N, CA, C and O atoms as a CHARMM CRD file, in Angstrom:
* protein
*
  340
    1    1 MET  N      7.19600  12.56200   7.72700 PROA 1      0.00000
    2    1 MET  CA     6.46000  12.43200   6.84300 PROA 1      0.00000
    3    1 MET  C      5.26000  10.94200   7.14700 PROA 1      0.00000
    4    1 MET  O      5.67800   9.81800   7.42700 PROA 1      0.00000
    5    2 SER  N      4.00300  11.24100   7.02900 PROA 2      0.00000
    6    2 SER  CA     3.18500  10.06200   7.72100 PROA 2      0.00000
    7    2 SER  C      2.75900   9.00800   6.80600 PROA 2      0.00000
    8    2 SER  O      2.39100   9.25400   5.65700 PROA 2      0.00000
    9    3 THR  N      2.81100   7.71500   7.35800 PROA 3      0.00000
   10    3 THR  CA     2.56900   6.74600   6.68400 PROA 3      0.00000
   11    3 THR  C      1.51600   6.95400   5.36400 PROA 3      0.00000
   12    3 THR  O      1.73300   6.26000   4.37000 PROA 3      0.00000
   13    4 LEU  N      0.54800   7.76400   5.35500 PROA 4      0.00000
   14    4 LEU  CA    -0.21000   8.18200   4.09200 PROA 4      0.00000
   15    4 LEU  C      0.42000   8.90500   3.09900 PROA 4      0.00000
   16    4 LEU  O      0.36800   8.61500   1.90300 PROA 4      0.00000
   17    5 GLU  N      1.04900   9.89800   3.60300 PROA 5      0.00000
   18    5 GLU  CA     1.99100  10.99100   2.59600 PROA 5      0.00000
   19    5 GLU  C      3.09100   9.77400   1.93400 PROA 5      0.00000
   20    5 GLU  O      3.10500   9.53800   0.72600 PROA 5      0.00000
   21    6 ARG  N      3.93300   9.10300   2.85700 PROA 6      0.00000
   22    6 ARG  CA     4.79400   8.29500   2.08500 PROA 6      0.00000
   23    6 ARG  C      4.28100   7.17600   0.77700 PROA 6      0.00000
   24    6 ARG  O      4.98300   6.78200  -0.15400 PROA 6      0.00000
   25    7 LEU  N      2.78600   6.82000   1.07300 PROA 7      0.00000
   26    7 LEU  CA     2.40300   6.29400   0.42000 PROA 7      0.00000
   27    7 LEU  C      1.93400   6.56100  -0.70700 PROA 7      0.00000
   28    7 LEU  O      2.11200   5.83100  -1.68300 PROA 7      0.00000
   29    8 ALA  N      1.05100   8.00300  -0.73800 PROA 8      0.00000
   30    8 ALA  CA     0.75400   8.46900  -1.66200 PROA 8      0.00000
   31    8 ALA  C      1.91400   8.68700  -2.83300 PROA 8      0.00000
   32    8 ALA  O      1.76500   8.40300  -4.02100 PROA 8      0.00000
   33    9 ALA  N      3.19700   9.30000  -2.17600 PROA 9      0.00000
   34    9 ALA  CA     4.36600   9.31300  -2.76600 PROA 9      0.00000
   35    9 ALA  C      4.76500   8.21800  -3.73100 PROA 9      0.00000
   36    9 ALA  O      4.92000   8.28900  -4.95000 PROA 9      0.00000
   37   10 LEU  N      4.90500   7.12000  -2.85500 PROA 10     0.00000
   38   10 LEU  CA     5.17700   5.69100  -3.58400 PROA 10     0.00000
   39   10 LEU  C      4.30500   5.69400  -4.51300 PROA 10     0.00000
   40   10 LEU  O      4.85200   5.70700  -5.61600 PROA 10     0.00000
   41   11 LEU  N      2.99000   5.68700  -4.57000 PROA 11     0.00000
   42   11 LEU  CA     1.92300   5.32700  -5.77200 PROA 11     0.00000
   43   11 LEU  C      2.04200   6.16500  -6.92700 PROA 11     0.00000
   44   11 LEU  O      1.81000   5.69200  -8.03900 PROA 11     0.00000
   45   12 HSD  N      2.43700   7.56300  -6.75400 PROA 12     0.00000
   46   12 HSD  CA     2.61000   8.15200  -7.57800 PROA 12     0.00000
   47   12 HSD  C      4.14900   8.20200  -8.43100 PROA 12     0.00000
   48   12 HSD  O      4.31200   8.53600  -9.60500 PROA 12     0.00000
   49   13 ARG  N      5.10200   7.79900  -7.53300 PROA 13     0.00000
   50   13 ARG  CA     6.32500   7.45400  -8.02600 PROA 13     0.00000
   51   13 ARG  C      6.38200   6.37500  -9.06100 PROA 13     0.00000
   52   13 ARG  O      7.01500   6.39100 -10.11600 PROA 13     0.00000
   53   14 GLU  N      5.39500   5.17000  -8.44000 PROA 14     0.00000
   54   14 GLU  CA     5.91400   3.58200  -8.75800 PROA 14     0.00000
   55   14 GLU  C      5.14600   3.65800  -9.99000 PROA 14     0.00000
   56   14 GLU  O      5.53100   3.45500 -11.14200 PROA 14     0.00000
   57   15 PHE  N      3.64900   4.08200  -9.42900 PROA 15     0.00000
   58   15 PHE  CA     2.72300   3.74300 -10.59300 PROA 15     0.00000
   59   15 PHE  C      2.11300   4.76100 -11.37600 PROA 15     0.00000
   60   15 PHE  O      1.40100   4.42000 -12.32000 PROA 15     0.00000
   61   16 GLN  N      2.32600   6.18800 -11.06900 PROA 16     0.00000
   62   16 GLN  CA     2.23100   6.91500 -11.77700 PROA 16     0.00000
   63   16 GLN  C      0.69300   7.47500 -11.81500 PROA 16     0.00000
   64   16 GLN  O      0.10600   8.01400 -12.75300 PROA 16     0.00000
   65   17 LEU  N      0.21900   7.16900 -10.47300 PROA 17     0.00000
   66   17 LEU  CA    -0.74200   7.82200 -10.08900 PROA 17     0.00000
   67   17 LEU  C     -1.21800   9.37200 -10.00100 PROA 17     0.00000
   68   17 LEU  O     -0.21200  10.07500  -9.90800 PROA 17     0.00000
   69   18 ALA  N     -1.98600   9.86900 -10.00000 PROA 18     0.00000
   70   18 ALA  CA    -2.14300  11.52800 -10.14400 PROA 18     0.00000
   71   18 ALA  C     -2.24700  11.41800  -8.56000 PROA 18     0.00000
   72   18 ALA  O     -2.94300  10.66800  -7.87500 PROA 18     0.00000
   73   19 PRO  N     -1.08400  12.67000  -8.09500 PROA 19     0.00000
   74   19 PRO  CA    -1.21700  12.94400  -6.41300 PROA 19     0.00000
   75   19 PRO  C     -2.26400  13.81200  -6.25500 PROA 19     0.00000
   76   19 PRO  O     -2.21900  14.15100  -5.07200 PROA 19     0.00000
   77   20 GLY  N     -3.26500  14.40900  -6.84500 PROA 20     0.00000
   78   20 GLY  CA    -4.37600  15.00300  -6.41400 PROA 20     0.00000
   79   20 GLY  C     -5.48700  13.88500  -6.35900 PROA 20     0.00000
   80   20 GLY  O     -6.55600  14.18500  -5.82700 PROA 20     0.00000
   81   21 ALA  N     -5.27900  12.38200  -6.96500 PROA 21     0.00000
   82   21 ALA  CA    -6.39400  11.80700  -6.44900 PROA 21     0.00000
   83   21 ALA  C     -5.98800  10.87600  -5.54700 PROA 21     0.00000
   84   21 ALA  O     -6.77700   9.95700  -5.32700 PROA 21     0.00000
   85   22 LEU  N     -4.78300  10.89200  -4.87900 PROA 22     0.00000
   86   22 LEU  CA    -4.04700  10.04000  -3.89800 PROA 22     0.00000
   87   22 LEU  C     -4.75000  10.80100  -2.59900 PROA 22     0.00000
   88   22 LEU  O     -3.94900  11.36100  -1.84900 PROA 22     0.00000
   89   23 VAL  N     -6.17200  10.88600  -2.24500 PROA 23     0.00000
   90   23 VAL  CA    -6.75900  11.27600  -0.84700 PROA 23     0.00000
   91   23 VAL  C     -6.90500   9.90500   0.20300 PROA 23     0.00000
   92   23 VAL  O     -6.42100   8.82900  -0.14900 PROA 23     0.00000
   93   24 PRO  N     -7.47300  10.02200   1.25300 PROA 24     0.00000
   94   24 PRO  CA    -7.32000   9.30800   2.28200 PROA 24     0.00000
   95   24 PRO  C     -8.66400   8.33000   2.05700 PROA 24     0.00000
   96   24 PRO  O     -8.69000   7.12700   2.31600 PROA 24     0.00000
   97   25 GLU  N     -9.94600   9.23900   1.43500 PROA 25     0.00000
   98   25 GLU  CA   -11.10100   8.61800   0.98400 PROA 25     0.00000
   99   25 GLU  C    -11.36800   7.95200  -0.03900 PROA 25     0.00000
  100   25 GLU  O    -12.38600   7.27700  -0.18500 PROA 25     0.00000
  101   26 ALA  N    -10.03200   8.15000  -1.23400 PROA 26     0.00000
  102   26 ALA  CA    -9.99300   7.49600  -2.47100 PROA 26     0.00000
  103   26 ALA  C    -10.39500   5.93300  -2.45100 PROA 26     0.00000
  104   26 ALA  O     -9.77000   5.19300  -1.69200 PROA 26     0.00000
  105   27 THR  N    -11.08500   5.58300  -2.99800 PROA 27     0.00000
  106   27 THR  CA   -11.28200   4.29000  -2.92600 PROA 27     0.00000
  107   27 THR  C    -10.29100   3.39500  -3.89000 PROA 27     0.00000
  108   27 THR  O    -10.12600   3.88100  -5.00900 PROA 27     0.00000
  109   28 LEU  N     -9.67100   2.27000  -3.64300 PROA 28     0.00000
  110   28 LEU  CA    -8.85000   1.30200  -4.54500 PROA 28     0.00000
  111   28 LEU  C     -9.46700   0.89800  -5.81900 PROA 28     0.00000
  112   28 LEU  O     -8.80700   0.37000  -6.71400 PROA 28     0.00000
  113   29 GLU  N    -10.59000   1.11600  -5.89800 PROA 29     0.00000
  114   29 GLU  CA   -11.54400   0.93000  -7.13500 PROA 29     0.00000
  115   29 GLU  C    -11.35600   2.28900  -8.20200 PROA 29     0.00000
  116   29 GLU  O    -11.13500   2.21500  -9.41100 PROA 29     0.00000
  117   30 THR  N    -11.50200   3.47100  -7.43000 PROA 30     0.00000
  118   30 THR  CA   -11.47900   4.77400  -8.10500 PROA 30     0.00000
  119   30 THR  C     -9.95500   5.14400  -8.66500 PROA 30     0.00000
  120   30 THR  O     -9.61000   5.96300  -9.51700 PROA 30     0.00000
  121   31 LEU  N     -9.16000   4.19600  -7.82900 PROA 31     0.00000
  122   31 LEU  CA    -7.85400   4.72600  -8.42500 PROA 31     0.00000
  123   31 LEU  C     -7.14300   3.39100  -9.39700 PROA 31     0.00000
  124   31 LEU  O     -5.94500   3.23300  -9.62900 PROA 31     0.00000
  125   32 GLU  N     -8.17300   2.61500  -9.80900 PROA 32     0.00000
  126   32 GLU  CA    -7.81800   1.42600 -10.57100 PROA 32     0.00000
  127   32 GLU  C     -6.80400   0.31700  -9.96800 PROA 32     0.00000
  128   32 GLU  O     -6.07700  -0.38800 -10.66700 PROA 32     0.00000
  129   33 ILE  N     -6.85900   0.28800  -8.88900 PROA 33     0.00000
  130   33 ILE  CA    -5.86100  -1.05000  -8.07900 PROA 33     0.00000
  131   33 ILE  C     -7.07500  -2.51400  -7.94900 PROA 33     0.00000
  132   33 ILE  O     -8.09300  -2.65800  -7.27300 PROA 33     0.00000
  133   34 ASP  N     -6.40600  -3.36700  -8.88700 PROA 34     0.00000
  134   34 ASP  CA    -7.03800  -4.44700  -8.98800 PROA 34     0.00000
  135   34 ASP  C     -6.35900  -5.37100  -8.01400 PROA 34     0.00000
  136   34 ASP  O     -5.59400  -5.06500  -7.10000 PROA 34     0.00000
  137   35 SER  N     -6.79600  -6.59000  -8.39300 PROA 35     0.00000
  138   35 SER  CA    -5.83400  -7.42800  -7.28400 PROA 35     0.00000
  139   35 SER  C     -4.65200  -7.82900  -7.85500 PROA 35     0.00000
  140   35 SER  O     -3.91300  -8.40600  -7.05700 PROA 35     0.00000
  141   36 LEU  N     -4.16500  -7.69800  -9.13800 PROA 36     0.00000
  142   36 LEU  CA    -2.65400  -7.81900  -9.70100 PROA 36     0.00000
  143   36 LEU  C     -1.97000  -6.65000  -9.34400 PROA 36     0.00000
  144   36 LEU  O     -0.77000  -6.61000  -9.07500 PROA 36     0.00000
  145   37 ARG  N     -2.92300  -5.47100  -9.34400 PROA 37     0.00000
  146   37 ARG  CA    -1.71000  -4.42700  -8.80100 PROA 37     0.00000
  147   37 ARG  C     -1.66700  -4.36300  -7.59400 PROA 37     0.00000
  148   37 ARG  O     -0.66200  -3.87900  -7.07400 PROA 37     0.00000
  149   38 MET  N     -2.62100  -4.78000  -6.88400 PROA 38     0.00000
  150   38 MET  CA    -2.53700  -4.90400  -5.38200 PROA 38     0.00000
  151   38 MET  C     -1.11700  -5.59600  -4.85200 PROA 38     0.00000
  152   38 MET  O     -0.42100  -5.27100  -3.89000 PROA 38     0.00000
  153   39 ILE  N     -0.96100  -6.52400  -5.69400 PROA 39     0.00000
  154   39 ILE  CA     0.37200  -7.43000  -5.68200 PROA 39     0.00000
  155   39 ILE  C      1.17200  -6.80300  -5.73800 PROA 39     0.00000
  156   39 ILE  O      1.90800  -6.84700  -4.75300 PROA 39     0.00000
  157   40 GLU  N      1.54000  -5.91200  -6.77200 PROA 40     0.00000
  158   40 GLU  CA     2.64800  -4.83600  -7.08400 PROA 40     0.00000
  159   40 GLU  C      3.13000  -4.13700  -6.17000 PROA 40     0.00000
  160   40 GLU  O      4.29800  -3.85900  -5.90000 PROA 40     0.00000
  161   41 ILE  N      1.64000  -3.70700  -5.43900 PROA 41     0.00000
  162   41 ILE  CA     1.88200  -2.39200  -4.60800 PROA 41     0.00000
  163   41 ILE  C      2.76900  -3.05200  -3.43300 PROA 41     0.00000
  164   41 ILE  O      3.95400  -2.87200  -3.15300 PROA 41     0.00000
  165   42 LEU  N      1.73200  -3.92500  -2.80500 PROA 42     0.00000
  166   42 LEU  CA     2.15200  -5.01100  -1.70600 PROA 42     0.00000
  167   42 LEU  C      3.85000  -4.95600  -1.61000 PROA 42     0.00000
  168   42 LEU  O      4.43200  -4.66900  -0.56400 PROA 42     0.00000
  169   43 PHE  N      4.55200  -5.28500  -2.90100 PROA 43     0.00000
  170   43 PHE  CA     5.92500  -5.71300  -2.87300 PROA 43     0.00000
  171   43 PHE  C      6.68900  -4.13800  -2.69100 PROA 43     0.00000
  172   43 PHE  O      7.57500  -4.00500  -1.84700 PROA 43     0.00000
  173   44 CYS  N      6.39300  -3.35400  -3.27900 PROA 44     0.00000
  174   44 CYS  CA     6.84800  -1.76100  -3.23400 PROA 44     0.00000
  175   44 CYS  C      6.46200  -1.58800  -1.79600 PROA 44     0.00000
  176   44 CYS  O      7.45400  -1.43600  -1.08400 PROA 44     0.00000
  177   45 ILE  N      5.35800  -1.56600  -1.17700 PROA 45     0.00000
  178   45 ILE  CA     5.02700  -1.34200   0.23500 PROA 45     0.00000
  179   45 ILE  C      6.45900  -1.81200   1.37100 PROA 45     0.00000
  180   45 ILE  O      7.05900  -1.07600   2.15400 PROA 45     0.00000
  181   46 GLU  N      6.69800  -3.39400   1.06400 PROA 46     0.00000
  182   46 GLU  CA     7.51600  -3.93700   1.90000 PROA 46     0.00000
  183   46 GLU  C      8.75100  -3.20700   1.87000 PROA 46     0.00000
  184   46 GLU  O      9.41300  -2.87800   2.85500 PROA 46     0.00000
  185   47 ASP  N      9.01600  -2.97300   0.63600 PROA 47     0.00000
  186   47 ASP  CA    10.29900  -2.46200   0.28200 PROA 47     0.00000
  187   47 ASP  C     10.68800  -1.04000   0.89100 PROA 47     0.00000
  188   47 ASP  O     11.67600  -0.79500   1.58200 PROA 47     0.00000
  189   48 GLU  N      9.73900  -0.20000   0.49800 PROA 48     0.00000
  190   48 GLU  CA     9.72200   1.21400   1.07700 PROA 48     0.00000
  191   48 GLU  C      9.61200   1.56000   2.74100 PROA 48     0.00000
  192   48 GLU  O     10.15900   2.44500   3.39900 PROA 48     0.00000
  193   49 PHE  N      8.67400   0.48800   3.13300 PROA 49     0.00000
  194   49 PHE  CA     8.36300   0.85700   4.79500 PROA 49     0.00000
  195   49 PHE  C      9.02400  -0.25100   5.41900 PROA 49     0.00000
  196   49 PHE  O      8.75200  -0.24900   6.62000 PROA 49     0.00000
  197   50 GLY  N      9.82500  -1.25300   5.08000 PROA 50     0.00000
  198   50 GLY  CA    10.46400  -2.16900   5.79300 PROA 50     0.00000
  199   50 GLY  C      9.66000  -3.18700   6.29400 PROA 50     0.00000
  200   50 GLY  O     10.26800  -3.89100   7.10000 PROA 50     0.00000
  201   51 VAL  N      8.47200  -3.52000   6.09400 PROA 51     0.00000
  202   51 VAL  CA     7.44300  -4.42600   6.43400 PROA 51     0.00000
  203   51 VAL  C      6.97200  -5.50900   5.77200 PROA 51     0.00000
  204   51 VAL  O      6.67700  -5.39900   4.58200 PROA 51     0.00000
  205   52 LYS  N      6.85100  -6.54200   6.34900 PROA 52     0.00000
  206   52 LYS  CA     6.15500  -7.70200   5.68000 PROA 52     0.00000
  207   52 LYS  C      4.82400  -8.17900   5.46300 PROA 52     0.00000
  208   52 LYS  O      4.21400  -8.81700   6.32000 PROA 52     0.00000
  209   53 ALA  N      4.27000  -7.83400   4.13200 PROA 53     0.00000
  210   53 ALA  CA     2.90700  -8.09300   3.89700 PROA 53     0.00000
  211   53 ALA  C      2.26600  -9.26600   3.90800 PROA 53     0.00000
  212   53 ALA  O      2.92300 -10.06500   3.24100 PROA 53     0.00000
  213   54 PRO  N      1.17100  -9.81600   4.40200 PROA 54     0.00000
  214   54 PRO  CA     0.36400 -11.26900   3.76100 PROA 54     0.00000
  215   54 PRO  C      0.58600 -11.55300   2.35900 PROA 54     0.00000
  216   54 PRO  O      0.76600 -10.80000   1.40200 PROA 54     0.00000
  217   55 GLU  N      0.52300 -13.00100   2.47300 PROA 55     0.00000
  218   55 GLU  CA     0.56900 -13.55800   1.25100 PROA 55     0.00000
  219   55 GLU  C     -0.64300 -13.50300   0.11000 PROA 55     0.00000
  220   55 GLU  O     -0.53700 -13.58600  -1.11400 PROA 55     0.00000
  221   56 ASP  N     -1.87300 -13.32700   0.96200 PROA 56     0.00000
  222   56 ASP  CA    -3.06400 -12.74300   0.40100 PROA 56     0.00000
  223   56 ASP  C     -3.81800 -11.90900  -0.09300 PROA 56     0.00000
  224   56 ASP  O     -4.82900 -11.54700   0.50900 PROA 56     0.00000
  225   57 ALA  N     -3.45700 -11.39600  -1.38000 PROA 57     0.00000
  226   57 ALA  CA    -3.92400  -9.90200  -1.46200 PROA 57     0.00000
  227   57 ALA  C     -5.22800  -9.93400  -1.49700 PROA 57     0.00000
  228   57 ALA  O     -5.76700  -9.01400  -0.88200 PROA 57     0.00000
  229   58 ALA  N     -5.96400 -10.73900  -2.04700 PROA 58     0.00000
  230   58 ALA  CA    -7.42000 -10.53900  -2.35500 PROA 58     0.00000
  231   58 ALA  C     -8.24800 -10.93400  -1.15000 PROA 58     0.00000
  232   58 ALA  O     -9.45900 -10.84400  -1.35200 PROA 58     0.00000
  233   59 ALA  N     -7.92400 -11.30800  -0.06100 PROA 59     0.00000
  234   59 ALA  CA    -8.45200 -10.87900   1.61300 PROA 59     0.00000
  235   59 ALA  C     -7.92500  -9.68500   1.92100 PROA 59     0.00000
  236   59 ALA  O     -8.42400  -9.25500   2.96100 PROA 59     0.00000
  237   60 LEU  N     -7.14500  -8.99100   1.46200 PROA 60     0.00000
  238   60 LEU  CA    -6.74800  -7.75800   1.98300 PROA 60     0.00000
  239   60 LEU  C     -7.90700  -7.00000   1.20500 PROA 60     0.00000
  240   60 LEU  O     -8.87900  -6.60300   1.84900 PROA 60     0.00000
  241   61 ARG  N     -7.84600  -6.84000   0.16400 PROA 61     0.00000
  242   61 ARG  CA    -9.13700  -6.05700  -0.32600 PROA 61     0.00000
  243   61 ARG  C    -10.03700  -6.31700   0.04200 PROA 61     0.00000
  244   61 ARG  O    -10.88200  -5.46700  -0.23700 PROA 61     0.00000
  245   62 GLU  N    -10.57800  -7.49900   0.85000 PROA 62     0.00000
  246   62 GLU  CA   -11.88100  -7.26800   1.51100 PROA 62     0.00000
  247   62 GLU  C    -11.81200  -6.49900   2.58000 PROA 62     0.00000
  248   62 GLU  O    -12.65800  -5.60500   2.55200 PROA 62     0.00000
  249   63 ARG  N    -11.25600  -6.49900   3.34200 PROA 63     0.00000
  250   63 ARG  CA   -10.65600  -5.56700   4.67000 PROA 63     0.00000
  251   63 ARG  C     -9.84300  -3.82500   4.01800 PROA 63     0.00000
  252   63 ARG  O     -9.71900  -2.98900   4.91300 PROA 63     0.00000
  253   64 VAL  N     -9.49200  -3.50700   2.98400 PROA 64     0.00000
  254   64 VAL  CA    -9.03500  -2.54300   2.67300 PROA 64     0.00000
  255   64 VAL  C     -9.96900  -1.67600   1.37800 PROA 64     0.00000
  256   64 VAL  O     -9.95000  -2.15800   0.24600 PROA 64     0.00000
  257   65 ARG  N    -10.47900  -0.84900   1.55600 PROA 65     0.00000
  258   65 ARG  CA   -11.24100  -0.38500   0.39300 PROA 65     0.00000
  259   65 ARG  C    -10.88200   1.08100   0.15200 PROA 65     0.00000
  260   65 ARG  O    -11.16900   1.69600  -0.87500 PROA 65     0.00000
  261   66 THR  N    -10.15000   1.63500   1.32600 PROA 66     0.00000
  262   66 THR  CA    -9.53200   3.24200   0.32000 PROA 66     0.00000
  263   66 THR  C     -8.08100   3.16800   0.95700 PROA 66     0.00000
  264   66 THR  O     -7.50900   2.31300   1.63400 PROA 66     0.00000
  265   67 LEU  N     -7.72400   4.39000   0.47100 PROA 67     0.00000
  266   67 LEU  CA    -6.26500   4.97500   0.49700 PROA 67     0.00000
  267   67 LEU  C     -5.98800   5.15500   1.89100 PROA 67     0.00000
  268   67 LEU  O     -4.85700   4.87000   2.28600 PROA 67     0.00000
  269   68 GLY  N     -6.93700   5.63100   2.78200 PROA 68     0.00000
  270   68 GLY  CA    -6.54100   5.94800   4.36200 PROA 68     0.00000
  271   68 GLY  C     -6.64900   4.61300   4.88100 PROA 68     0.00000
  272   68 GLY  O     -5.71700   4.34500   5.63800 PROA 68     0.00000
  273   69 ASP  N     -7.54800   3.61600   4.70800 PROA 69     0.00000
  274   69 ASP  CA    -7.59600   2.34100   5.05500 PROA 69     0.00000
  275   69 ASP  C     -6.38800   1.64000   5.06300 PROA 69     0.00000
  276   69 ASP  O     -5.83600   1.15100   6.04900 PROA 69     0.00000
  277   70 LEU  N     -5.93300   1.61800   3.65500 PROA 70     0.00000
  278   70 LEU  CA    -4.41800   0.90500   3.11900 PROA 70     0.00000
  279   70 LEU  C     -3.11800   1.56900   4.19400 PROA 70     0.00000
  280   70 LEU  O     -2.30400   0.85800   4.78300 PROA 70     0.00000
  281   71 ALA  N     -3.16000   2.76400   4.25200 PROA 71     0.00000
  282   71 ALA  CA    -2.21000   3.66800   4.78600 PROA 71     0.00000
  283   71 ALA  C     -2.17700   2.77200   6.59200 PROA 71     0.00000
  284   71 ALA  O     -1.23700   2.15400   7.09300 PROA 71     0.00000
  285   72 ALA  N     -3.50500   3.02600   7.14800 PROA 72     0.00000
  286   72 ALA  CA    -3.75100   2.58400   8.51200 PROA 72     0.00000
  287   72 ALA  C     -3.51500   0.70700   8.60600 PROA 72     0.00000
  288   72 ALA  O     -3.43600   0.25600   9.74900 PROA 72     0.00000
  289   73 TYR  N     -3.42100  -0.21200   7.52800 PROA 73     0.00000
  290   73 TYR  CA    -3.01200  -1.03300   7.28400 PROA 73     0.00000
  291   73 TYR  C     -1.83400  -1.70100   7.36100 PROA 73     0.00000
  292   73 TYR  O     -1.52400  -2.84100   7.70700 PROA 73     0.00000
  293   74 ILE  N     -1.09300  -0.51000   6.86400 PROA 74     0.00000
  294   74 ILE  CA     0.53900  -0.59200   6.68100 PROA 74     0.00000
  295   74 ILE  C      0.93900  -0.57300   8.20300 PROA 74     0.00000
  296   74 ILE  O      1.56300  -1.51600   8.68800 PROA 74     0.00000
  297   75 ASP  N      0.57400   0.49900   8.92700 PROA 75     0.00000
  298   75 ASP  CA     1.28000   0.94800  10.34100 PROA 75     0.00000
  299   75 ASP  C      0.80900  -0.44400  10.99200 PROA 75     0.00000
  300   75 ASP  O      1.76200  -0.57000  11.76100 PROA 75     0.00000
  301   76 THR  N      0.03200  -1.55700  11.22500 PROA 76     0.00000
  302   76 THR  CA    -0.33900  -2.86000  11.71600 PROA 76     0.00000
  303   76 THR  C      0.82900  -4.09000  11.12600 PROA 76     0.00000
  304   76 THR  O      0.92600  -5.18100  11.68800 PROA 76     0.00000
  305   77 LEU  N      1.67000  -3.70400   9.91500 PROA 77     0.00000
  306   77 LEU  CA     2.22300  -4.72000   9.70800 PROA 77     0.00000
  307   77 LEU  C      3.81900  -4.79500  10.44700 PROA 77     0.00000
  308   77 LEU  O      4.58200  -3.85400  10.66500 PROA 77     0.00000
  309   78 PRO  N      4.02000  -6.33900  10.75200 PROA 78     0.00000
  310   78 PRO  CA     5.31500  -6.56100  11.35900 PROA 78     0.00000
  311   78 PRO  C      6.55000  -5.80400  10.44500 PROA 78     0.00000
  312   78 PRO  O      6.57500  -5.61900   9.22800 PROA 78     0.00000
  313   79 PRO  N      7.58600  -5.42600  11.50000 PROA 79     0.00000
  314   79 PRO  CA     8.53100  -5.51600  10.30300 PROA 79     0.00000
  315   79 PRO  C      9.36700  -6.75700   9.87400 PROA 79     0.00000
  316   79 PRO  O      9.59000  -7.75400  10.56000 PROA 79     0.00000
  317   80 ALA  N      9.83400  -6.47300   8.45200 PROA 80     0.00000
  318   80 ALA  CA    10.44700  -7.52500   7.77300 PROA 80     0.00000
  319   80 ALA  C     11.64700  -8.37300   8.51700 PROA 80     0.00000
  320   80 ALA  O     12.49600  -7.72000   9.12400 PROA 80     0.00000
  321   81 PRO  N     11.72900  -9.57200   8.49200 PROA 81     0.00000
  322   81 PRO  CA    12.82700 -10.07600   9.05000 PROA 81     0.00000
  323   81 PRO  C     13.88700  -9.82100   8.17400 PROA 81     0.00000
  324   81 PRO  O     13.85200  -9.89700   6.94600 PROA 81     0.00000
  325   82 ARG  N     15.18800  -9.39500   9.15200 PROA 82     0.00000
  326   82 ARG  CA    16.36300  -9.09500   8.59700 PROA 82     0.00000
  327   82 ARG  C     17.38900 -10.32100   8.23100 PROA 82     0.00000
  328   82 ARG  O     17.44100 -11.29900   8.97700 PROA 82     0.00000
  329   83 PRO  N     18.07200 -10.24600   7.24400 PROA 83     0.00000
  330   83 PRO  CA    18.60700 -11.37900   6.83900 PROA 83     0.00000
  331   83 PRO  C     19.87800 -11.89400   7.82100 PROA 83     0.00000
  332   83 PRO  O     20.51300 -10.97200   8.33400 PROA 83     0.00000
  333   84 GLY  N     20.19900 -12.88600   8.05100 PROA 84     0.00000
  334   84 GLY  CA    21.09200 -13.23900   9.21000 PROA 84     0.00000
  335   84 GLY  C     22.34300 -13.09000   8.50500 PROA 84     0.00000
  336   84 GLY  O     22.38800 -12.80600   7.30800 PROA 84     0.00000
  337   85 PRO  N     23.62300 -13.32500   9.41800 PROA 85     0.00000
  338   85 PRO  CA    24.68200 -13.20300   8.94900 PROA 85     0.00000
  339   85 PRO  C     25.42800 -14.13400   8.05900 PROA 85     0.00000
  340   85 PRO  O     26.55200 -13.83400   7.65500 PROA 85     0.00000
């Protein structure tokens, strides 16, 4: 399953977004993803993908305009640190 497919499934499951609207060219604005919602989504992305997202969601919104942009961004994130023994 691609990052985009996993992201779409996550957004549908956790945020009840319509599957038909979750296409690569869908803008965050048309999906009604504001700064607060983006923070919630980033927490879910960290859990789902095992990555560490940056703390600055506002700066991310400047970089990421579409669902496809967000999927591509996820692919660049470093793995989350694993808890030590």
